[in-house]
C-alpha positions, 0 to 999 in steps of 0.5 A: 033548335040549335040545342038538339044539334050535336054536329053540323057540316056545310059547304061554305063561301066566305067573303072578307072585306077590308076597307084598308086592302081594296078588293074583297077575298072570297074563299070556299070549302066545307065547314065541320062543327061538333059541340061543344068545342070541335070546328073545322074549315077545311078550304078547297079555295085556297086549297090546303088552307085550314082552321081546326079547333080539336077540342084543346087548340085552334090551329090556323094553317094558311100555307096560301099566305103564310107558308111553313107556319101554322098558328096554335092558341089554346081554347078557353075551358070556360066562359066562352062558346069557343070556336063554335062559328054558329054557336057564339051567335045562338047559344044564349043570345038574350044574355049576350046580345041586344037583338033587333029584327030587321026584315025577312029575306030570300035565300037560295034555300028559302025564306029567312029572318034577318036579325042584328046582334050587338054584344052587350060586353066589349070583349068580342072581336066584333061589334055586330053580327047579322044572321040569316035564320031559315024559316024552314028548319031554323038554321043559320044560313048566313052570317054577316060580322063586322070585326073590331078592325073594321073588316066585314066577314060574311059566311054563307052556308049551303048543303047543311047536314045535321047530326050526321056525324063528323069523320074524326080526321076533319076535326084533328090537325097535325102540322106538316113536317117542316112546319113551324108551330107559332104559339099565341 
């Protein structure tokens, strides 16, 4: 199913729990993805925060926590699914992960199969990912990622729109005037 998806957009709720920082942080917005390497998370809460992969660079702009600065890093040309949030878990999964079926679960959108993925190599920024795959349309509806730092990131997707195109402005980023660009 995933191989037939050229573009995807969805509302998201993201919960980041860091055991070192206390209470979880919840953010919301709209996610856009266009294969192979264009991606954006446009936050409505906190309003104005953005993560954009324009095909060449990944831009991280979070004026809610780091005003006046944007981080920019080059997207690798080979050997990676790049900033593709969903693709990194569903493209070539047997080659990249040891998978374990956990259970069937209920989500607001219906029934989903829950699968745990453990990377076969140690070069991923996470040690494990659990995905909820809808039985209705085979789309990933939820991701629960245990990052190398111990932080847990949960992303829940709703109102998913497949192959409806993505407005170009959503997948581009121009630093606002006066914002310092920091290359990583």
